[in-house]
N, CA, C and O atoms as CSV, one atom per row, in Angstrom:
chain,resi,resn,atom,element,x,y,z
A,1,MET,N,N,-99.378,44.226,-1.374
A,1,MET,CA,C,-99.242,43.177,-0.954
A,1,MET,C,C,-100.591,42.334,-1.847
A,1,MET,O,O,-101.708,42.845,-1.929
A,2,GLU,N,N,-100.281,41.125,-2.404
A,2,GLU,CA,C,-100.994,40.845,-3.011
A,2,GLU,C,C,-101.736,39.307,-2.523
A,2,GLU,O,O,-101.042,38.445,-1.983
A,3,ARG,N,N,-102.714,39.168,-2.698
A,3,ARG,CA,C,-103.639,37.920,-1.808
A,3,ARG,C,C,-103.461,36.979,-2.103
A,3,ARG,O,O,-103.638,36.087,-1.273
A,4,LYS,N,N,-102.968,36.609,-3.580
A,4,LYS,CA,C,-102.229,35.618,-3.992
A,4,LYS,C,C,-100.987,34.526,-3.033
A,4,LYS,O,O,-101.117,33.318,-2.838
A,5,TYR,N,N,-99.632,35.564,-2.486
A,5,TYR,CA,C,-98.796,35.303,-1.800
A,5,TYR,C,C,-98.874,35.006,-0.063
A,5,TYR,O,O,-98.203,34.398,0.771
A,6,LEU,N,N,-100.039,35.777,-0.091
A,6,LEU,CA,C,-100.288,35.505,1.592
A,6,LEU,C,C,-100.624,34.218,2.171
A,6,LEU,O,O,-101.567,33.553,1.743
A,7,ARG,N,N,-99.806,33.808,3.232
A,7,ARG,CA,C,-100.723,32.147,3.571
A,7,ARG,C,C,-100.632,32.402,4.658
A,7,ARG,O,O,-100.066,33.430,5.032
A,8,PRO,N,N,-101.173,31.523,5.479
A,8,PRO,CA,C,-101.802,31.355,7.151
A,8,PRO,C,C,-100.367,31.277,7.492
A,8,PRO,O,O,-99.556,30.725,6.749
A,9,ASN,N,N,-99.934,32.044,9.051
A,9,ASN,CA,C,-98.784,31.184,9.552
A,9,ASN,C,C,-99.351,30.125,10.619
A,9,ASN,O,O,-100.261,30.137,11.448
A,10,LYS,N,N,-98.281,29.112,10.158
A,10,LYS,CA,C,-98.848,27.483,10.805
A,10,LYS,C,C,-97.960,27.808,12.193
A,10,LYS,O,O,-97.803,26.762,12.823
A,11,MET,N,N,-97.477,28.703,12.700
A,11,MET,CA,C,-96.749,28.499,14.700
A,11,MET,C,C,-98.225,28.736,15.073
A,11,MET,O,O,-98.519,28.026,16.036
A,12,ARG,N,N,-99.361,29.569,14.597
A,12,ARG,CA,C,-100.320,30.171,15.500
A,12,ARG,C,C,-101.436,29.264,14.999
A,12,ARG,O,O,-101.350,28.792,13.865
A,13,PRO,N,N,-102.642,28.949,15.905
A,13,PRO,CA,C,-103.826,28.034,16.325
A,13,PRO,C,C,-104.808,28.968,15.522
A,13,PRO,O,O,-104.857,30.125,15.940
A,14,THR,N,N,-105.844,28.562,14.100
A,14,THR,CA,C,-106.487,29.326,13.689
A,14,THR,C,C,-107.898,29.831,14.817
A,14,THR,O,O,-108.702,29.074,15.361
A,15,PRO,N,N,-107.856,30.705,14.868
A,15,PRO,CA,C,-109.318,31.111,15.858
A,15,PRO,C,C,-110.876,30.102,15.555
A,15,PRO,O,O,-111.267,29.925,14.402
A,16,LEU,N,N,-111.581,29.557,16.688
A,16,LEU,CA,C,-112.852,29.272,16.203
A,16,LEU,C,C,-113.787,30.441,16.074
A,16,LEU,O,O,-113.485,31.437,16.732
A,17,LYS,N,N,-114.628,30.475,15.502
A,17,LYS,CA,C,-115.620,31.177,15.066
A,17,LYS,C,C,-117.030,30.915,16.253
A,17,LYS,O,O,-117.342,29.940,16.937
A,18,GLU,N,N,-117.408,31.766,16.148
A,18,GLU,CA,C,-118.413,32.326,16.934
A,18,GLU,C,C,-119.409,31.437,17.299
A,18,GLU,O,O,-119.867,31.153,18.406
A,19,ASP,N,N,-119.736,30.944,15.894
A,19,ASP,CA,C,-120.817,29.854,16.372
A,19,ASP,C,C,-119.999,27.854,15.591
A,19,ASP,O,O,-120.180,26.964,14.761
A,20,PHE,N,N,-119.183,28.290,16.643
A,20,PHE,CA,C,-118.576,27.078,16.028
A,20,PHE,C,C,-119.392,26.184,16.761
A,20,PHE,O,O,-119.971,25.356,16.057
A,21,TRP,N,N,-119.563,26.129,17.765
A,21,TRP,CA,C,-120.933,24.986,18.003
A,21,TRP,C,C,-122.156,24.658,17.913
A,21,TRP,O,O,-122.903,23.933,18.569
A,22,LYS,N,N,-122.292,25.522,16.682
A,22,LYS,CA,C,-123.249,25.030,16.057
A,22,LYS,C,C,-122.588,23.843,15.091
A,22,LYS,O,O,-123.509,23.097,14.759
A,23,GLN,N,N,-121.811,23.571,14.743
A,23,GLN,CA,C,-121.532,22.561,13.472
A,23,GLN,C,C,-121.521,21.026,14.523
A,23,GLN,O,O,-121.843,19.907,14.125
A,24,ILE,N,N,-121.075,21.374,15.871
A,24,ILE,CA,C,-121.289,20.498,16.925
A,24,ILE,C,C,-122.073,19.721,16.767
A,24,ILE,O,O,-122.063,18.596,16.266
A,25,HIS,N,N,-123.315,20.753,17.518
A,25,HIS,CA,C,-124.764,20.312,17.597
A,25,HIS,C,C,-125.032,19.739,16.322
A,25,HIS,O,O,-125.626,18.663,16.258
A,26,ALA,N,N,-124.593,20.448,15.121
A,26,ALA,CA,C,-125.870,19.632,14.120
A,26,ALA,C,C,-125.013,18.428,13.514
A,26,ALA,O,O,-125.644,17.868,12.618
A,27,ARG,N,N,-124.165,18.053,13.672
A,27,ARG,CA,C,-123.517,16.769,14.042
A,27,ARG,C,C,-124.504,15.403,14.639
A,27,ARG,O,O,-124.756,14.232,14.358
A,28,HIS,N,N,-124.832,16.429,15.618
A,28,HIS,CA,C,-125.276,15.454,16.886
A,28,HIS,C,C,-126.471,15.260,16.823
A,28,HIS,O,O,-126.988,14.442,17.583
A,29,ARG,N,N,-127.275,16.020,15.823
A,29,ARG,CA,C,-128.803,16.328,16.030
A,29,ARG,C,C,-129.395,14.931,15.002
A,29,ARG,O,O,-129.022,14.520,13.904
A,30,PRO,N,N,-130.449,14.486,15.930
A,30,PRO,CA,C,-131.427,13.379,14.968
A,30,PRO,C,C,-131.809,13.935,13.765
A,30,PRO,O,O,-132.343,15.041,13.692
A,31,THR,N,N,-131.534,13.139,12.695
A,31,THR,CA,C,-132.147,13.103,11.230
A,31,THR,C,C,-133.744,13.120,11.401
A,31,THR,O,O,-134.442,13.980,10.864
A,32,GLY,N,N,-134.149,12.298,12.037
A,32,GLY,CA,C,-135.613,11.621,11.920
A,32,GLY,C,C,-136.741,13.532,12.466
A,32,GLY,O,O,-136.549,14.747,12.509
A,33,GLY,N,N,-137.636,12.689,12.691
A,33,GLY,CA,C,-138.682,13.859,12.927
A,33,GLY,C,C,-138.897,15.193,14.189
A,33,GLY,O,O,-138.095,16.091,14.446
A,34,LEU,N,N,-140.040,14.976,14.721
A,34,LEU,CA,C,-140.186,15.671,16.086
A,34,LEU,C,C,-139.848,13.930,17.279
A,34,LEU,O,O,-140.049,12.717,17.328
A,35,THR,N,N,-139.214,15.113,18.015
A,35,THR,CA,C,-139.001,14.062,19.198
A,35,THR,C,C,-140.004,13.335,20.005
A,35,THR,O,O,-141.082,13.903,20.180
A,36,THR,N,N,-139.803,12.077,20.562
A,36,THR,CA,C,-140.220,11.008,20.681
A,36,THR,C,C,-141.490,11.807,22.101
A,36,THR,O,O,-142.698,12.043,22.096
A,37,SER,N,N,-140.082,12.034,23.409
A,37,SER,CA,C,-140.402,12.099,24.528
A,37,SER,C,C,-139.362,13.029,24.779
A,37,SER,O,O,-138.382,13.338,24.101
A,38,ALA,N,N,-139.865,13.511,26.154
A,38,ALA,CA,C,-138.958,14.553,26.799
A,38,ALA,C,C,-137.486,13.832,27.503
A,38,ALA,O,O,-136.269,13.955,27.368
A,39,GLU,N,N,-138.471,13.002,28.337
A,39,GLU,CA,C,-136.367,12.065,28.015
A,39,GLU,C,C,-135.761,11.847,27.524
A,39,GLU,O,O,-134.639,11.590,27.958
A,40,ASP,N,N,-136.222,11.774,25.703
A,40,ASP,CA,C,-134.827,11.423,24.785
A,40,ASP,C,C,-134.301,13.122,24.112
A,40,ASP,O,O,-133.378,13.442,23.362
A,41,ALA,N,N,-135.365,13.909,24.790
A,41,ALA,CA,C,-134.777,14.942,24.590
A,41,ALA,C,C,-133.657,16.088,25.571
A,41,ALA,O,O,-132.743,16.809,25.170
A,42,HIS,N,N,-134.272,15.837,27.149
A,42,HIS,CA,C,-133.576,15.574,27.496
A,42,HIS,C,C,-132.046,14.969,27.560
A,42,HIS,O,O,-131.056,15.534,28.025
A,43,ARG,N,N,-132.128,13.677,26.968
A,43,ARG,CA,C,-130.551,12.906,26.748
A,43,ARG,C,C,-129.756,13.936,25.339
A,43,ARG,O,O,-128.950,14.866,25.326
A,44,ARG,N,N,-130.406,13.261,24.413
A,44,ARG,CA,C,-130.119,14.309,23.271
A,44,ARG,C,C,-128.882,15.773,23.835
A,44,ARG,O,O,-127.708,15.992,23.539
A,45,ASP,N,N,-129.955,16.569,24.811
A,45,ASP,CA,C,-129.168,17.430,25.297
A,45,ASP,C,C,-128.164,17.632,26.103
A,45,ASP,O,O,-127.301,18.510,26.119
A,46,ALA,N,N,-128.432,16.422,27.000
A,46,ALA,CA,C,-126.850,16.250,27.723
A,46,ALA,C,C,-125.880,15.838,27.354
A,46,ALA,O,O,-124.771,15.963,27.875
A,47,GLN,N,N,-126.328,14.975,25.859
A,47,GLN,CA,C,-125.592,14.608,25.520
A,47,GLN,C,C,-124.498,16.013,24.600
A,47,GLN,O,O,-123.303,16.171,24.847
A,48,ILE,N,N,-125.085,16.639,23.837
A,48,ILE,CA,C,-124.647,17.476,23.146
A,48,ILE,C,C,-124.005,18.286,24.397
A,48,ILE,O,O,-123.095,19.051,24.080
A,49,ALA,N,N,-124.244,18.247,25.364
A,49,ALA,CA,C,-123.917,19.372,26.167
A,49,ALA,C,C,-122.641,18.780,26.530
A,49,ALA,O,O,-121.784,19.660,26.450
A,50,ASN,N,N,-122.173,17.737,26.873
A,50,ASN,CA,C,-121.270,17.045,26.938
A,50,ASN,C,C,-120.229,16.930,25.468
A,50,ASN,O,O,-119.014,16.949,25.665
A,51,HIS,N,N,-120.678,16.827,24.212
A,51,HIS,CA,C,-119.569,16.889,23.595
A,51,HIS,C,C,-119.241,18.390,23.400
A,51,HIS,O,O,-118.039,18.640,23.307
A,52,VAL,N,N,-120.021,19.336,23.330
A,52,VAL,CA,C,-119.484,20.974,23.649
A,52,VAL,C,C,-118.450,21.108,24.946
A,52,VAL,O,O,-117.327,21.606,25.036
A,53,ALA,N,N,-119.098,20.613,25.668
A,53,ALA,CA,C,-118.053,20.113,27.258
A,53,ALA,C,C,-116.745,19.735,26.782
A,53,ALA,O,O,-115.785,20.426,27.123
A,54,ILE,N,N,-116.567,18.652,25.982
A,54,ILE,CA,C,-115.141,18.380,25.883
A,54,ILE,C,C,-114.970,18.876,24.899
A,54,ILE,O,O,-113.740,18.877,24.868
A,55,GLU,N,N,-115.350,19.421,23.829
A,55,GLU,CA,C,-115.052,20.244,22.066
A,55,GLU,C,C,-113.856,21.558,23.270
A,55,GLU,O,O,-112.634,21.639,23.143
A,56,VAL,N,N,-114.681,22.364,24.280
A,56,VAL,CA,C,-114.082,23.383,25.158
A,56,VAL,C,C,-112.427,22.887,25.614
A,56,VAL,O,O,-111.364,23.423,25.303
A,57,GLU,N,N,-112.637,21.866,26.322
A,57,GLU,CA,C,-111.639,21.337,27.184
A,57,GLU,C,C,-110.507,21.044,26.103
A,57,GLU,O,O,-109.490,21.691,26.353
A,58,ARG,N,N,-110.411,20.252,24.981
A,58,ARG,CA,C,-110.002,19.571,24.040
A,58,ARG,C,C,-109.076,21.350,23.568
A,58,ARG,O,O,-107.915,21.613,23.881
A,59,THR,N,N,-109.861,22.118,22.923
A,59,THR,CA,C,-109.520,23.403,22.495
A,59,THR,C,C,-108.459,24.097,24.145
A,59,THR,O,O,-107.363,24.640,24.006
A,60,MET,N,N,-109.102,23.895,25.470
A,60,MET,CA,C,-108.592,24.575,25.972
A,60,MET,C,C,-106.727,24.286,26.066
A,60,MET,O,O,-105.780,25.064,25.958
A,61,ARG,N,N,-106.797,22.998,26.281
A,61,ARG,CA,C,-105.546,22.066,26.341
A,61,ARG,C,C,-104.741,22.294,25.149
A,61,ARG,O,O,-103.543,22.311,25.433
A,62,ASN,N,N,-104.951,22.452,24.084
A,62,ASN,CA,C,-104.146,22.371,22.924
A,62,ASN,C,C,-104.006,24.393,22.856
A,62,ASN,O,O,-103.119,24.669,22.048
A,63,ASN,N,N,-104.475,25.362,23.318
A,63,ASN,CA,C,-104.151,26.334,23.556
A,63,ASN,C,C,-103.889,27.126,24.494
A,63,ASN,O,O,-104.186,28.307,24.675
A,64,ASN,N,N,-103.034,26.043,25.365
A,64,ASN,CA,C,-103.076,25.921,26.726
A,64,ASN,C,C,-101.640,27.296,26.686
A,64,ASN,O,O,-101.775,28.250,27.452
A,65,LYS,N,N,-100.492,27.240,25.839
A,65,LYS,CA,C,-99.807,28.035,25.879
A,65,LYS,C,C,-100.515,30.263,25.674
A,65,LYS,O,O,-100.311,31.393,26.117
A,66,GLU,N,N,-101.184,29.640,24.891
A,66,GLU,CA,C,-101.832,31.184,24.250
A,66,GLU,C,C,-102.783,31.723,25.317
A,66,GLU,O,O,-102.919,32.928,25.530
A,67,LEU,N,N,-103.435,30.753,25.977
A,67,LEU,CA,C,-104.247,31.169,27.565
A,67,LEU,C,C,-103.400,31.727,28.659
A,67,LEU,O,O,-103.753,32.637,29.409
A,68,GLU,N,N,-101.877,30.906,28.697
A,68,GLU,CA,C,-101.419,31.224,29.940
A,68,GLU,C,C,-100.776,33.028,29.310
A,68,GLU,O,O,-100.750,34.043,30.005
A,69,ASN,N,N,-100.319,32.905,27.790
A,69,ASN,CA,C,-99.731,33.885,27.833
A,69,ASN,C,C,-100.754,35.379,27.936
A,69,ASN,O,O,-100.407,36.506,28.291
A,70,ALA,N,N,-101.875,34.974,27.560
A,70,ALA,CA,C,-102.728,36.051,27.994
A,70,ALA,C,C,-103.534,35.991,29.260
A,70,ALA,O,O,-104.500,36.750,29.175
A,71,LEU,N,N,-103.471,35.333,30.440
A,71,LEU,CA,C,-103.865,35.608,31.828
A,71,LEU,C,C,-102.770,36.244,31.925
A,71,LEU,O,O,-102.953,37.305,32.523
A,72,LEU,N,N,-101.598,36.070,31.579
A,72,LEU,CA,C,-100.559,36.844,32.352
A,72,LEU,C,C,-100.585,38.401,31.692
A,72,LEU,O,O,-100.202,39.441,32.228
A,73,LYS,N,N,-100.987,38.267,30.761
A,73,LYS,CA,C,-100.595,40.386,30.402
A,73,LYS,C,C,-102.064,40.629,31.012
A,73,LYS,O,O,-102.079,41.851,31.167
A,74,GLU,N,N,-102.810,40.331,31.271
A,74,GLU,CA,C,-104.134,40.858,32.431
A,74,GLU,C,C,-103.507,40.220,34.004
A,74,GLU,O,O,-103.707,41.200,34.721
A,75,ILE,N,N,-103.154,39.619,34.515
A,75,ILE,CA,C,-102.366,40.279,35.980
A,75,ILE,C,C,-101.537,40.685,36.261
A,75,ILE,O,O,-101.483,41.280,37.338
A,76,ALA,N,N,-100.208,40.550,35.247
A,76,ALA,CA,C,-99.221,41.349,35.619
A,76,ALA,C,C,-99.091,42.515,36.002
A,76,ALA,O,O,-98.397,42.942,36.924
A,77,PRO,N,N,-100.034,43.279,35.008
A,77,PRO,CA,C,-100.065,44.555,35.679
A,77,PRO,C,C,-100.815,44.888,36.811
A,77,PRO,O,O,-100.847,46.015,37.306
A,78,THR,N,N,-101.588,43.628,37.336
A,78,THR,CA,C,-102.381,44.567,38.491
A,78,THR,C,C,-101.122,44.064,39.655
A,78,THR,O,O,-100.889,44.903,40.525
A,79,ALA,N,N,-100.418,42.933,39.708
A,79,ALA,CA,C,-99.553,43.027,40.422
A,79,ALA,C,C,-98.339,43.705,41.066
A,79,ALA,O,O,-97.862,43.987,42.165
A,80,VAL,N,N,-98.080,43.817,39.560
A,80,VAL,CA,C,-96.964,46.052,39.444
A,80,VAL,C,C,-97.605,46.681,40.069
A,80,VAL,O,O,-96.871,47.365,40.782
A,81,ASN,N,N,-99.244,47.010,40.363
A,81,ASN,CA,C,-99.757,48.507,40.766
A,81,ASN,C,C,-100.497,47.783,42.409
A,81,ASN,O,O,-101.493,48.349,42.861
A,82,ILE,N,N,-99.982,46.707,43.071
A,82,ILE,CA,C,-99.588,46.478,44.075
A,82,ILE,C,C,-98.937,47.341,44.390
A,82,ILE,O,O,-99.206,48.390,44.976
A,83,LEU,N,N,-97.655,46.770,43.854
A,83,LEU,CA,C,-96.576,47.204,44.635
A,83,LEU,C,C,-96.398,48.792,44.664
A,83,LEU,O,O,-95.506,49.355,45.298
A,84,GLY,N,N,-97.482,49.514,43.801
A,84,GLY,CA,C,-97.139,50.739,43.730
A,84,GLY,C,C,-95.513,51.132,42.486
A,84,GLY,O,O,-95.136,52.304,42.481
A,85,ASN,N,N,-94.975,50.420,41.854
A,85,ASN,CA,C,-93.625,50.380,41.544
A,85,ASN,C,C,-94.042,51.690,40.612
A,85,ASN,O,O,-93.299,52.645,40.387
A,86,GLN,N,N,-94.856,51.589,40.317
A,86,GLN,CA,C,-95.154,52.776,38.463
A,86,GLN,C,C,-95.319,54.457,39.033
A,86,GLN,O,O,-95.196,55.412,38.266
A,87,TYR,N,N,-95.596,54.585,40.408
A,87,TYR,CA,C,-95.150,55.757,40.950
A,87,TYR,C,C,-93.991,55.895,41.360
A,87,TYR,O,O,-93.854,56.942,41.992
A,88,GLU,N,N,-93.028,55.243,41.266
A,88,GLU,CA,C,-91.729,55.558,41.874
A,88,GLU,C,C,-91.091,56.410,40.576
A,88,GLU,O,O,-90.855,57.616,40.649
A,89,LYS,N,N,-90.860,55.641,39.440
A,89,LYS,CA,C,-90.048,56.856,38.360
A,89,LYS,C,C,-90.653,57.583,37.287
A,89,LYS,O,O,-90.513,57.550,36.064
A,90,LEU,N,N,-91.526,58.403,38.255
A,90,LEU,CA,C,-92.612,59.672,37.193
A,90,LEU,C,C,-91.654,60.553,36.882
A,90,LEU,O,O,-90.586,60.682,37.481
A,91,ILE,N,N,-92.025,61.168,35.940
A,91,ILE,CA,C,-91.446,62.334,35.615
A,91,ILE,C,C,-91.919,63.523,35.691
A,91,ILE,O,O,-92.521,63.974,34.717
A,92,SER,N,N,-91.772,64.215,36.738
A,92,SER,CA,C,-92.604,65.693,36.587
A,92,SER,C,C,-93.193,65.845,35.357
A,92,SER,O,O,-92.895,65.336,34.276
A,93,LEU,N,N,-93.974,66.530,35.627
A,93,LEU,CA,C,-94.689,67.474,34.255
A,93,LEU,C,C,-95.166,68.642,34.920
A,93,LEU,O,O,-96.006,68.727,35.815
A,94,SER,N,N,-94.435,69.621,34.288
A,94,SER,CA,C,-95.145,70.923,34.920
A,94,SER,C,C,-95.442,71.829,33.895
A,94,SER,O,O,-94.586,72.313,33.154
A,95,PHE,N,N,-97.410,72.217,33.804
A,95,PHE,CA,C,-97.897,72.662,32.235
A,95,PHE,C,C,-98.693,74.377,33.253
A,95,PHE,O,O,-99.563,74.667,34.075
A,96,ASP,N,N,-97.607,75.012,32.406
A,96,ASP,CA,C,-98.049,76.658,32.649
A,96,ASP,C,C,-99.235,77.054,31.488
A,96,ASP,O,O,-98.923,77.481,30.376
A,97,SER,N,N,-100.590,76.852,31.907
A,97,SER,CA,C,-101.419,77.516,31.108
A,97,SER,C,C,-101.348,79.111,30.783
A,97,SER,O,O,-101.821,79.645,29.780
A,98,ASP,N,N,-100.689,79.724,31.796
A,98,ASP,CA,C,-100.670,81.406,31.415
A,98,ASP,C,C,-100.246,81.140,30.345
A,98,ASP,O,O,-100.927,81.282,29.329
A,99,GLU,N,N,-98.917,80.655,30.340
A,99,GLU,CA,C,-97.773,81.317,29.078
A,99,GLU,C,C,-98.725,80.043,27.912
A,99,GLU,O,O,-98.776,80.543,26.788
A,100,VAL,N,N,-99.161,79.160,27.932
A,100,VAL,CA,C,-99.753,78.475,26.417
A,100,VAL,C,C,-100.646,79.328,26.045
A,100,VAL,O,O,-100.653,79.743,24.886
A,101,LEU,N,N,-101.631,79.772,27.044
A,101,LEU,CA,C,-102.404,80.807,26.176
A,101,LEU,C,C,-101.852,82.175,26.005
A,101,LEU,O,O,-102.717,83.045,25.904
A,102,ARG,N,N,-100.344,82.660,25.935
A,102,ARG,CA,C,-99.944,83.699,25.869
A,102,ARG,C,C,-99.037,83.659,24.427
A,102,ARG,O,O,-98.753,84.559,23.637
A,103,ALA,N,N,-98.768,82.468,24.440
A,103,ALA,CA,C,-97.838,81.867,23.357
A,103,ALA,C,C,-99.043,81.909,22.003
A,103,ALA,O,O,-98.823,82.313,20.861
A,104,GLU,N,N,-100.532,81.279,22.631
A,104,GLU,CA,C,-101.079,81.366,21.332
A,104,GLU,C,C,-101.931,82.821,21.223
A,104,GLU,O,O,-102.273,83.307,20.144
A,105,GLU,N,N,-102.163,83.322,22.313
A,105,GLU,CA,C,-102.332,84.884,21.726
A,105,GLU,C,C,-101.941,85.687,20.998
A,105,GLU,O,O,-102.631,86.513,20.399
A,106,GLU,N,N,-100.272,85.499,20.926
A,106,GLU,CA,C,-99.082,86.202,20.750
A,106,GLU,C,C,-98.949,85.347,19.044
A,106,GLU,O,O,-98.615,86.082,18.114
A,107,LYS,N,N,-99.173,84.100,18.785
A,107,LYS,CA,C,-99.471,83.390,17.360
A,107,LYS,C,C,-100.414,84.612,16.849
A,107,LYS,O,O,-99.825,85.579,16.366
A,108,ARG,N,N,-101.696,84.640,16.912
A,108,ARG,CA,C,-102.751,84.271,16.989
A,108,ARG,C,C,-102.611,86.185,15.892
A,108,ARG,O,O,-102.843,86.513,14.729
A,109,ARG,N,N,-102.042,87.033,17.341
A,109,ARG,CA,C,-102.090,88.649,17.327
A,109,ARG,C,C,-101.075,88.816,15.911
A,109,ARG,O,O,-101.307,89.694,15.079
A,110,LYS,N,N,-99.999,87.904,15.783
A,110,LYS,CA,C,-99.013,88.167,14.191
A,110,LYS,C,C,-99.540,88.007,12.973
A,110,LYS,O,O,-99.183,88.364,11.850
A,111,MET,N,N,-100.629,87.290,13.472
A,111,MET,CA,C,-101.484,86.473,12.498
A,111,MET,C,C,-102.588,87.423,11.848
A,111,MET,O,O,-102.563,87.426,10.617
A,112,ARG,N,N,-103.388,88.091,12.347
A,112,ARG,CA,C,-104.069,89.090,12.350
A,112,ARG,C,C,-103.087,90.846,11.662
A,112,ARG,O,O,-103.346,91.647,10.764
A,113,GLU,N,N,-102.260,90.761,12.418
A,113,GLU,CA,C,-101.107,91.365,11.300
A,113,GLU,C,C,-100.760,91.716,10.126
A,113,GLU,O,O,-100.550,92.653,9.356
A,114,ALA,N,N,-100.793,89.884,10.377
A,114,ALA,CA,C,-100.106,89.860,8.921
A,114,ALA,C,C,-100.784,89.982,7.759
A,114,ALA,O,O,-100.186,90.241,6.715
A,115,ILE,N,N,-102.222,89.796,7.814
A,115,ILE,CA,C,-103.886,89.790,7.477
A,115,ILE,C,C,-103.935,91.351,6.862
A,115,ILE,O,O,-103.987,91.599,5.657
A,116,VAL,N,N,-103.911,92.259,7.832
A,116,VAL,CA,C,-103.996,93.835,7.537
A,116,VAL,C,C,-102.931,94.252,6.812
A,116,VAL,O,O,-103.102,95.283,6.161
A,117,ASN,N,N,-101.453,93.505,6.735
A,117,ASN,CA,C,-100.736,94.702,6.321
A,117,ASN,C,C,-100.931,93.991,4.806
A,117,ASN,O,O,-101.013,94.696,3.801
A,118,ALA,N,N,-100.990,92.655,4.753
A,118,ALA,CA,C,-101.355,92.098,2.978
A,118,ALA,C,C,-102.738,93.074,2.647
A,118,ALA,O,O,-102.634,93.785,1.648
A,119,ALA,N,N,-103.746,93.134,3.257
A,119,ALA,CA,C,-104.532,94.195,3.192
A,119,ALA,C,C,-104.745,95.561,2.622
A,119,ALA,O,O,-105.549,95.935,1.768
A,120,LEU,N,N,-103.866,96.195,3.271
A,120,LEU,CA,C,-102.984,97.503,3.458
A,120,LEU,C,C,-102.290,97.433,1.990
A,120,LEU,O,O,-102.888,97.990,1.070
A,121,LYS,N,N,-101.232,96.870,1.761
A,121,LYS,CA,C,-100.783,96.796,0.894
A,121,LYS,C,C,-101.207,96.601,-0.314
A,121,LYS,O,O,-100.378,96.712,-1.217
A,122,LYS,N,N,-102.342,96.324,-0.585
A,122,LYS,CA,C,-103.405,95.929,-2.022
A,122,LYS,C,C,-104.178,96.891,-1.956
A,122,LYS,O,O,-105.181,96.929,-2.669
A,123,ARG,N,N,-103.855,97.923,-1.038
A,123,ARG,CA,C,-104.626,98.921,-1.086
A,123,ARG,C,C,-104.271,100.048,-1.988
A,123,ARG,O,O,-104.921,100.585,-2.885
A,124,ARG,N,N,-102.690,100.344,-1.377
A,124,ARG,CA,C,-101.832,101.217,-2.078
A,124,ARG,C,C,-101.377,100.774,-3.051
A,124,ARG,O,O,-100.604,101.597,-3.542
A,125,TYR,N,N,-101.451,99.740,-3.709
A,125,TYR,CA,C,-100.931,99.067,-5.018
A,125,TYR,C,C,-102.245,98.802,-5.831
A,125,TYR,O,O,-102.497,97.638,-6.139
A,126,PRO,N,N,-102.843,99.508,-6.087
A,126,PRO,CA,C,-105.009,98.971,-6.856
A,126,PRO,C,C,-103.779,98.514,-8.431
A,126,PRO,O,O,-104.254,98.065,-9.475
């Protein structure tokens, strides 16, 4: 697949980067020097927190369908498990460990015999 033919899917929203809040924070940071007082700093921090909260709410509103689907994927299996439906139609599997060991030993015995026979044939015809 060539990279030049790849296009983003317009049906899916692009996910936010992990540091999306830094861009919001940088937009509202004063360009001046040091803060003049603790009250100003507190007011700016509250304003930034408010902007971040608004941005998160907007993002959640825009991606509501995807969030609901993700939640249903998490909730649906637990709802089924509560009813115990997952145990009703299981196929029983029997496992005979002795038979597996016997088959493995037989396979290795045949392999050893083949190696010994090959070595004996080599000796007979130098």
